[in-house]
C-alpha positions in Angstrom: 0.0 0.0 0.0 1.4 3.3 -1.0 1.8 6.2 1.5 -0.7 8.2 -0.5 -3.6 5.8 -0.2 -3.1 4.6 3.3 -4.5 7.8 5.1 -7.5 7.7 2.7 -8.3 4.1 3.5 -7.9 4.6 7.2 -10.2 7.6 7.1 -12.8 5.8 5.1 -12.7 2.8 7.4 -13.1 5.0 10.5 -16.0 6.9 9.0 -17.8 3.7 8.2 -17.3 2.3 11.7 -18.2 5.6 13.5 -21.3 6.6 11.8 -24.5 4.8 12.7 -26.3 7.4 10.6 -25.1 5.7 7.5 -28.2 3.4 7.6 -30.5 6.4 7.6 -32.7 6.6 4.4 -35.0 9.1 2.8 -37.9 7.9 0.7 -41.1 9.3 -0.8 -44.2 9.3 1.4 -46.2 6.2 1.1 -49.7 7.3 2.1 -49.6 5.1 5.2 -46.6 6.1 7.3 -47.1 9.8 6.6 -50.8 10.0 7.7 -51.7 12.9 10.0 -52.8 10.5 12.7 -49.2 9.3 13.1 -47.8 12.8 14.1 -46.7 12.4 17.7 -48.8 14.4 20.1 -48.6 17.2 21.2 -48.0 18.5 17.7 -46.5 21.8 19.0 -43.6 19.8 20.6 -43.1 17.3 17.8 -43.3 19.5 14.7 -41.3 22.4 13.3 -41.6 25.0 10.5 -38.8 26.6 8.6 -38.5 29.1 5.8 -41.6 31.0 7.0 -43.6 27.8 7.2 -42.7 26.5 3.7 -40.8 23.5 5.1 -42.6 21.4 7.7 -41.0 18.7 9.8 -42.7 16.3 12.2 -42.0 13.2 14.3 -44.2 10.3 13.2 -45.0 7.1 15.1 -46.9 4.3 13.5 -48.5 3.2 16.7 -45.7 0.9 17.7 -45.8 -1.2 14.5 -43.4 -2.7 13.9 -42.6 -2.8 17.6 -38.9 -2.3 17.0 -39.0 0.5 14.5 -42.1 2.8 14.4 -40.6 6.3 14.6 -39.9 8.3 11.4 -39.3 12.0 10.5 -41.6 13.6 8.0 -40.3 16.4 5.8 -42.7 18.3 3.5 -42.4 21.4 1.4 -44.2 23.0 -1.6 -43.7 21.6 -5.1 -43.8 24.8 -7.1 -43.6 22.8 -10.4 -46.7 20.8 -9.7 -49.8 22.1 -11.5 -52.1 23.8 -8.9 -49.5 23.4 -6.2 -48.7 20.4 -4.2 -46.2 19.1 -1.8 -43.0 17.2 -1.9 -43.3 14.7 0.9 -40.4 12.6 2.3 -39.9 10.2 5.2 -36.6 9.8 7.0 -36.3 6.3 8.4 -33.6 4.0 9.8 -33.4 1.3 7.1 -35.8 1.2 4.1 -39.3 1.4 5.5 -38.2 0.4 9.0 -38.3 3.4 11.4 -36.2 4.2 14.4 -36.8 2.8 17.8 -37.3 6.4 18.9 -36.6 10.0 17.9 -35.9 12.6 20.6 -37.8 15.7 19.6 -35.8 17.8 22.0 -32.7 17.1 20.0 -34.0 18.5 16.7 -31.7 21.2 15.4 -31.4 23.2 12.2 -28.7 25.1 10.4 -28.9 27.0 7.1 -26.3 27.2 4.4 -27.3 29.5 1.5 -25.4 27.3 -1.0 -26.6 23.9 0.3 -30.0 24.5 2.0 -31.4 23.6 5.4 -29.7 20.9 7.5 -31.9 19.2 10.1 -30.3 17.0 12.7 -31.9 14.8 15.3 -31.0 12.2 17.9 -32.5 8.8 17.6 -32.3 5.3 19.0 -32.2 2.2 16.9 -31.8 -1.6 17.2 -28.5 -2.7 15.7 -28.5 -5.8 13.5 -28.1 -8.8 15.6 -28.2 -6.7 18.8 -30.6 -6.8 21.7 -30.1 -3.3 23.2 -30.9 -0.1 21.5 -28.1 2.3 20.5 -28.1 6.0 19.9 -27.2 8.0 16.8 -27.5 11.4 15.3 -28.9 11.8 11.8 -28.5 14.8 9.5 -30.6 15.5 6.4 -30.3 18.4 4.0 -33.4 20.0 2.5 -32.6 21.8 -0.7 -35.7 23.6 -2.0 -34.2 24.6 -5.3 -33.5 21.0 -6.2 -36.7 19.7 -4.4 -34.4 17.2 -2.6 -34.0 15.7 0.9 -30.7 13.9 1.3 -28.8 12.2 4.1 -25.5 13.7 5.1 
């Protein structure tokens, strides 16, 4: 191994080991998980508005089903290109359609970068593969209104 590639390989390996958020996924709303009845009560403590209310974020819980993984984060914003208006709706989950074991609404933070958009971070708990006890992680997603995108960071 050359000296040039060794630091890159070490850094990549450490990043992969240290980041439980690597399993975090973003998908389109499915009409089931994103139902209003799944917004965690009280709404005032589990939902947020950004960009003057254009971007809305809420913690969802699908009533404990599946028991291990029922918490998700909902992200919605206007779809200006849709005829008659409309919304872009995304769900942030742990793995595919499996949610997190829990999302801590007190941990939700935001930061704005004019070049990249709005970053939303939140603490969550999850069940590791093959593990019995939950672990904690922090997820970061970027909302870019000009590209109509929500991406994991």
